[in-house]
Each structure stands twice: as C-alpha cells, then as structure tokens.
C-alpha positions as CSV (number, residue, x, y, z in Angstrom):
1,M,-18.6,-7.1,-37.2
2,R,-19.3,-10.3,-35.5
3,L,-16.7,-9.7,-33.5
4,V,-17.4,-6.5,-32.1
5,S,-21.2,-8.0,-31.6
6,R,-19.3,-10.9,-29.9
7,L,-17.5,-8.7,-27.4
8,A,-20.3,-6.6,-26.9
9,I,-21.9,-9.6,-25.6
10,M,-19.1,-10.9,-23.3
11,L,-18.9,-7.1,-21.9
12,V,-22.5,-7.1,-21.0
13,I,-22.3,-10.6,-19.1
14,V,-19.0,-9.9,-17.7
15,A,-20.6,-6.7,-16.1
16,S,-23.5,-7.9,-14.9
17,L,-21.7,-10.7,-13.0
18,S,-19.6,-7.9,-11.7
19,G,-22.1,-6.8,-9.2
20,C,-22.9,-3.0,-8.0
21,A,-21.9,-4.2,-3.9
22,D,-18.3,-4.1,-4.4
23,N,-16.5,-3.2,-0.9
24,R,-13.1,-3.7,-2.5
25,R,-11.1,-0.2,-3.6
26,W,-9.7,0.0,-6.9
27,G,-5.8,-0.2,-6.5
28,P,-3.3,-1.5,-8.5
29,C,-3.8,-4.5,-8.8
30,A,-6.7,-3.5,-11.6
31,L,-4.3,-1.9,-13.1
32,A,-1.6,-4.3,-13.5
33,G,-4.7,-7.1,-14.5
34,G,-5.5,-5.0,-17.1
35,L,-2.3,-4.2,-18.7
36,L,-1.2,-7.6,-18.5
37,G,-4.8,-8.7,-19.8
38,G,-4.6,-5.9,-23.0
39,A,-1.3,-7.3,-24.2
40,I,-1.9,-10.8,-23.5
41,G,-5.4,-10.5,-25.9
42,A,-3.1,-7.8,-27.9
43,L,-0.9,-10.7,-29.2
44,G,-2.9,-13.7,-28.8
45,A,-5.7,-12.3,-30.9
46,G,-2.9,-10.7,-33.9
47,Y,-0.9,-14.1,-33.7
48,G,-4.4,-16.0,-34.4
49,V,-5.1,-13.6,-37.4
50,E,-1.5,-14.1,-38.9
51,Q,-2.4,-18.0,-38.1
52,Y,-5.7,-18.6,-39.4
53,E,-6.3,-16.3,-42.2
54,P,-5.4,-17.4,-45.5
55,D,-3.5,-14.1,-46.4
56,P,-4.3,-11.7,-43.7
57,T,-4.2,-7.7,-44.6
58,N,-2.1,-5.3,-41.9
59,A,-5.7,-3.9,-41.7
60,E,-6.9,-7.0,-40.5
61,T,-4.0,-8.1,-38.0
62,F,-4.4,-4.6,-36.4
63,G,-8.5,-4.5,-35.7
64,G,-8.0,-8.3,-34.5
65,A,-4.7,-7.2,-31.9
66,A,-7.0,-4.4,-30.4
67,A,-10.0,-6.2,-30.4
68,G,-8.5,-8.8,-28.3
69,G,-6.5,-5.8,-26.4
70,V,-9.4,-4.7,-25.2
71,A,-11.3,-8.1,-24.3
72,G,-7.7,-8.8,-22.2
73,A,-8.0,-5.0,-21.3
74,L,-11.6,-5.6,-19.4
75,I,-11.1,-9.1,-18.1
76,G,-8.1,-8.4,-16.8
77,T,-8.6,-5.5,-14.8
78,L,-11.8,-6.8,-13.3
79,L,-10.3,-10.4,-12.6
80,G,-6.9,-7.9,-11.0
81,H,-9.4,-6.0,-8.9
82,Y,-11.5,-9.2,-7.7
83,I,-8.2,-11.7,-7.1
84,C,-6.3,-9.1,-5.4
85,D,-7.2,-5.5,-4.4
86,P,-7.9,-5.0,-0.9
87,E,-11.1,-4.9,0.6
88,E,-12.2,-1.8,2.3
89,D,-13.9,-1.9,5.9
90,S,-17.7,-1.3,5.8
91,G,-17.9,0.4,8.8
92,Y,-20.9,-2.2,10.6
93,S,-20.4,-5.2,12.2
94,R,-22.3,-7.8,10.6
95,G,-24.5,-10.2,12.5
96,R,-25.2,-8.3,15.2
C-alpha cells in the first residue's frame, strides 16, 4: 500500500509539472518512451523485489514489476513527448 501511495504522489507531481500550455504534437517519441520506460521500470522493480525481499513470493514480484512498469511508462511517455515530439505552429507571431 505504501508503494501505491508513493506512486500516486509521484503521478500528481509529474502531472502538475507537465503544464497545460503544451504546443507539441503527441507522436511516436511519446509511444517509444512509454514502451521503453515501462519495460525498464518493470524489470528494475521486479529485480529489486527479488534482491531485497528475504523470501519473495510470485505475487510480490509481480506486484513490484507491475507498479514499476506503470510508473516507468508514465515517466517515459512524458519524457519522450517533451524531448523529441515535434512542436506545432501556433498560428500567431509572438512579440508583434
């Protein structure tokens, strides 16, 4: 339960930092970032549970991998979007 509340807090922080006035078009970079981030998050969290739990069950390993995958996918999608998705032309000129 602690992990879920931490993920919820992290999601709220990331969503609030992402802002509403974005002039980028959602594209393949967001998709690739989400897929890559989800895979890395799931593998990292699953491995972490296996290494740091004294005697992990399959349910604990799966839960850790699922939570890591969701968090990694969210962060990867936002990073992919902001790093390399193309900007759209807003149709107006700034400064005039």
